N, C-alpha and C positions, 0 to 999 in steps of 0.2 A: 358375553356372547361368544359362542364357539366359532372358530375360524373355519370356513368352508375349505375343504381340500379338493383339488382338481384331480379327477380320476384319469390316469394315463392308460390308454388302451394300446394293445399291440397293433402293429401295422404289417402289411404284406410287402416283402422286398423280393426283387428278382436278383438272385445270386448266380453269376456266370462262373461255373467251376468245371474244369475238365471238359471244356468245349460243349457244355450243356447248361441250359438255364434251369434253375430250380426256384420254385416259389416257396418262400420261407416266411412264417409268421414270427415276428420278434418285436421287441420294444425299440431297438436301435439298429442302425445299419451294421455296426460292428458286431452286435449280438447275433444278427442274422447270419453273417459270414462265419463267425465262430461256432455258432450252434450247428450249422450245416456240416462243417468240418468234423466236429465232435461226433455228430450222428453217423457220418460216413466212417469215422475211425472205429466206432463201436461195432458197426456192421462188418467192417473189414476184419476186425479181430475175431469176431464170431465165425467168420467164413474163410479163414486162412489155414492152409495146410502146406506141407512140404510138397514140392513139385515132383511128380513121378516122371519116369522116362517117357511114358506115353504123353503126358502133359507137354513136355518139352518138344517132342516131335510134332504134336498137333498144333501147338502155338507157333512154333517156328515156321510151320507150313503156311500159316496165315500171316506171316510177316510180323508177328508180335515180338518186340524187343524188350529185354528186361529193363526195369527201372532200378538204377543203382542208388540205394539208400545207405550204403555201408558207412558213409561219413557221419550219419546221424544214428546208426543202430549198432549197438554192441551186444555181444552174446549176453543173455540174461536180462535184456531190456534196460540196461544201465546207460543207454545212449542219450544224447542231447536231442530232445524232440523238435528242436528248431533248426536242425541241420538241413542243408540243401538237398534237394532231390533232383537227380538228373537222369536222362535217358542214357543207357550204356552205349558207347561208341562201338560200332562194328568195324572190323578190320579187314 
C-alpha cells in the first residue's frame, strides 16, 4: 500500500520592510522575507544608474540622504552581500 503524502500549500505572509507592508506568498516565514528581498534586489539592479548632477540637486532638495553601502560593496561586485547598510551622516 502506497503511503499518502501530505500536500504543502503556500501561505500568505505580511512582510514589513522599508516602512511598508508587503503581502508575500511563500511556504515559510523565512522564505517570504528572503523572496521579497531577492525580488527587490532584482528590480533595483534593473533600475539602477549613476546619479547625475540634476538627480543630486533634485533629491537633496527633497531631503533625501544617501545610503552608505561601501562596507558591503566593492568595485566590480566583489563585496560581501551581508554587509551593514547605514544612512550617511550629515555634517
